[in-house]
C-alpha positions in Angstrom: 216.5 -154.2 40.6 218.9 -157.3 40.4 221.8 -156.9 38.0 222.1 -159.6 35.4 224.8 -160.8 33.0 223.7 -161.4 29.5 226.1 -164.2 27.9 228.1 -162.5 24.8 226.9 -162.8 21.3 227.9 -165.9 19.5 229.1 -167.7 23.1 227.4 -171.1 23.6 225.4 -170.5 26.6 226.4 -172.9 29.6 223.4 -174.7 30.6 224.1 -176.5 33.8 223.5 -173.6 36.1 220.2 -172.7 35.1 219.2 -176.5 34.4 220.2 -177.5 38.0 218.0 -174.5 39.3 215.1 -175.9 37.3 216.0 -179.6 38.3 216.0 -179.0 42.0 212.8 -177.0 41.9 211.1 -179.5 40.3 212.3 -182.1 42.4 210.9 -180.1 45.4 207.4 -179.9 43.3 207.9 -175.9 43.6 206.1 -174.1 40.6 208.1 -171.3 38.7 205.6 -168.8 40.1 205.9 -169.9 43.7 209.6 -170.1 43.6 209.9 -166.8 42.0 207.7 -165.6 44.9 210.1 -167.1 47.6 213.1 -165.7 46.1 211.8 -162.3 45.4 212.4 -162.2 41.7 209.9 -162.2 38.9 209.0 -165.1 37.2 210.4 -163.9 33.8 213.8 -163.5 35.6 213.4 -167.3 37.1 212.7 -168.5 33.3 215.4 -166.8 31.6 217.7 -167.9 34.4 216.7 -171.7 33.8 216.8 -171.3 30.2 220.4 -170.1 30.3 219.6 -166.6 28.7 220.9 -164.9 31.8 223.7 -165.5 34.2 222.0 -164.8 37.5 223.4 -162.6 40.4 225.1 -163.9 43.2 222.2 -162.6 45.3 219.7 -164.8 43.3 221.9 -167.8 43.9 221.7 -167.4 47.6 218.2 -167.1 47.4 218.1 -170.2 45.4 220.2 -172.0 48.3 218.1 -170.5 51.0 215.0 -171.7 49.4 216.1 -175.3 48.5 218.0 -175.5 51.7 221.4 -176.4 49.7 223.9 -174.5 51.7 226.1 -172.4 49.5 226.0 -175.2 46.5 224.6 -172.6 44.1 226.6 -169.4 45.2 229.7 -171.6 45.0 228.9 -172.8 41.6 228.2 -169.3 40.2 231.3 -167.8 42.0 233.4 -170.2 40.0 231.9 -169.3 36.8 232.2 -165.4 37.6 235.8 -165.7 38.7 236.5 -167.3 35.3 237.9 -170.4 36.6 235.5 -172.8 34.9 232.7 -172.6 32.4 229.3 -173.1 34.2 228.9 -176.6 32.6 231.8 -177.8 34.2 231.3 -176.8 37.7 229.3 -179.7 38.6 232.0 -181.9 37.4 234.5 -180.2 39.6 232.4 -180.6 42.6 232.1 -184.3 41.8 235.7 -184.7 41.1 236.5 -183.4 44.7 234.0 -185.9 46.3 234.9 -189.0 43.8 236.1 -192.2 45.0 236.7 -193.4 41.6 237.6 -191.4 38.5 237.7 -193.5 35.2 238.7 -191.4 32.4 239.0 -191.8 28.5 241.0 -188.9 26.7 241.2 -188.9 22.8 243.4 -185.9 22.1 244.1 -184.1 25.1 245.7 -185.7 28.4 243.1 -185.4 31.1 243.6 -182.2 33.2 244.7 -183.8 36.5 247.9 -184.9 34.8 248.7 -182.0 32.8 251.9 -179.9 33.4 251.6 -176.1 33.8 253.0 -175.5 30.0 250.8 -178.0 28.6 247.6 -176.8 30.5 248.1 -173.3 29.4 248.3 -174.1 25.6 245.6 -176.5 26.0 243.4 -173.9 27.3 244.3 -171.2 25.0 244.1 -173.6 21.7 241.8 -172.4 19.2 241.3 -169.2 21.0 244.2 -166.9 20.3 242.6 -163.6 21.4 241.7 -165.2 25.0 243.1 -162.5 27.6 246.3 -163.7 29.5 244.8 -163.2 32.9 242.1 -165.7 31.7 244.5 -168.1 31.0 246.2 -167.5 34.1 242.9 -168.1 36.4 242.0 -171.2 34.4 245.5 -172.9 34.5 245.8 -172.2 38.2 242.4 -173.8 38.7 243.5 -176.9 36.6 246.5 -177.3 38.6 244.7 -177.0 41.7 242.8 -180.2 40.8 245.7 -182.1 41.2 245.0 -181.9 45.1 242.6 -184.9 45.0 245.5 -187.0 44.2 247.3 -185.9 47.4 244.6 -186.6 49.7 245.0 -189.1 52.7 242.4 -191.2 50.9 242.7 -190.3 47.2 240.2 -191.6 44.6 241.0 -194.3 42.5 242.0 -193.1 39.1 242.0 -194.9 36.1 243.1 -193.4 33.0 243.0 -194.6 29.3 244.9 -192.4 26.9 244.5 -192.9 23.1 248.0 -192.9 21.7 247.0 -189.7 19.9 247.3 -188.1 23.2 250.8 -188.8 23.4 251.8 -187.9 19.7 249.5 -184.7 19.4 252.2 -181.9 19.4 250.7 -179.3 22.0 253.2 -176.6 21.9 257.0 -177.7 21.4 258.2 -181.1 21.1 260.2 -179.9 24.6 256.7 -179.2 26.1 255.5 -182.6 25.0 258.6 -184.4 26.3 258.2 -182.6 29.9 254.7 -183.8 29.9 255.5 -187.4 29.2 258.1 -187.4 32.1 255.5 -185.8 34.2 252.9 -188.5 33.3 255.6 -191.1 34.2 256.5 -189.4 37.4 252.6 -189.5 38.6 252.3 -193.0 37.7 255.5 -193.8 40.1 254.3 -191.7 42.8 250.5 -192.6 43.3 249.6 -196.2 43.8 246.0 -195.1 43.2 246.8 -194.0 39.7 246.8 -196.2 36.8 247.3 -195.3 33.3 247.1 -197.3 30.0 247.5 -196.4 26.4 245.1 -197.5 23.6 247.4 -197.8 20.5 246.7 -196.9 17.1 246.7 -200.7 16.4 243.6 -201.1 18.5 241.8 -197.8 17.3 238.7 -200.0 16.4 238.0 -200.3 20.0 237.8 -196.7 20.6 235.1 -194.1 20.1 235.8 -190.5 19.1 234.3 -188.9 22.2 236.1 -188.5 25.4 234.2 -189.3 28.7 234.8 -189.5 32.4 232.9 -191.9 34.9 232.8 -190.7 38.4 231.7 -192.6 41.7 230.6 -190.4 44.5 229.3 -191.4 47.9 226.4 -189.3 47.8 224.9 -190.6 44.5 225.1 -192.8 41.5 227.9 -193.3 39.0 227.7 -190.1 36.6 229.0 -189.8 33.2 230.4 -186.7 31.8 230.8 -186.1 28.3 232.5 -183.1 26.5 231.8 -181.6 23.1 232.1 -178.6 21.2 229.1 -176.9 23.0 230.1 -177.9 26.5 229.7 -180.6 28.6 226.8 -182.8 30.0 226.4 -185.1 32.9 224.4 -188.3 32.3 223.4 -190.2 35.2 220.4 -192.4 33.7 221.1 -196.2 34.7 221.2 -197.5 31.2 223.5 -194.5 30.0 225.7 -195.2 32.9 225.6 -199.2 32.3 226.6 -198.7 28.6 229.4 -196.5 29.6 230.8 -198.7 32.0 230.7 -201.4 29.6 232.4 -199.4 27.0 235.2 -198.4 29.2 235.9 -201.9 30.4 236.3 -202.8 26.9 238.5 -199.8 26.2 240.8 -201.3 29.2 240.9 -204.6 27.8 242.0 -203.5 24.6 244.8 -201.3 25.9 248.5 -202.1 26.8 248.9 -203.3 30.2 249.9 -200.7 32.9 253.6 -201.8 32.5 253.7 -202.0 28.9 252.1 -198.4 28.9 254.9 -197.1 31.0 257.5 -198.5 28.5 255.1 -197.2 25.5 255.1 -193.6 27.1 258.8 -193.7 27.9 259.6 -194.5 24.2 257.6 -191.7 22.9 258.9 -189.4 25.4 262.4 -190.2 23.9 261.0 -189.5 20.7 260.1 -185.9 21.7 263.3 -185.1 23.3 265.1 -186.2 20.1 263.0 -183.9 18.1 263.5 -181.2 20.8 266.9 -181.1 20.3 266.8 -181.3 16.5 264.6 -178.0 16.8 267.2 -176.4 18.9 269.9 -177.1 16.4 267.9 -175.9 13.6 267.0 -172.7 15.5 270.8 -171.8 15.9 272.4 -169.3 13.9 274.6 -170.6 11.2 278.2 -170.1 11.7 280.0 -168.1 9.0 282.5 -170.1 6.8 286.0 -170.3 7.9 289.0 -171.0 5.7 292.5 -172.0 6.6 295.3 -170.2 5.2 298.0 -171.8 7.0 299.0 -174.6 9.3 296.9 -174.1 12.5 295.3 -170.8 11.2 291.8 -170.0 10.9 290.5 -166.6 9.2 287.1 -165.4 8.4 286.5 -165.2 4.8 285.7 -161.7 3.8 282.9 -160.9 1.5 284.1 -160.2 -2.0 287.4 -161.5 -1.3 289.2 -163.9 -3.8 291.8 -164.3 -6.3 292.8 -161.3 -8.1 291.9 -158.7 -5.1 
């Protein structure tokens, strides 16, 4: 009997892997009964995987790839989930990001993963989940940092990032962490000609929306929109949704500071974080005990309880 993993109670079930199985099965016009027979599993098992109730076994994922002729697509997606690198709903995005010729990102609170320092990434990944094991943070942070490789490819994707000003000012960790993050952001814009960063300032917030999203162009398919929310993320590739998202992104870019102005703006905020970091360091220093002079050029510590008449 095949082993299954049931999602922990209270955890939102990542829908993407099961939905992808169902989507491909229906596209191939294979009934659930016929698919169960072809993979060697029961119809009940297939149904529960497709609904997201069970995380399937690697053996089942391999059977999906064999039946669909998809190489190691489902096995790879499942292994990333099991290894703890990415939640299931995010795995399709990672696959598309590696293949993308164009990445257009709008971030509202957190700077996009491709442009995060290690310290910033670790804090962002653990935020709101104080009990998450350190080993899980280590795995997720390493995976996030590996995503930078797409910028180093011989033919990197065209990456356009619009950052709401709150991304630059929201304190993730300490002022020092933020200062280093701003410097890294500036360094990446200098290093990669394929990268453009613009800041949407508070003064133009009426042009923004509250939801971050990413537009990905891949050679193998149409443009997709990825939207992340509290319950996970979703990919949308309907023509109308994509067209609306492209129009919105163009409006966000037009409402933002120019790339040159954005670099100057980020530099100013970096300086603010640096000053705050110095202030924090001075506040954390232990107070020096009061000294008093008793003669020319002499400095003697005042003893407790000492005074006139003693």
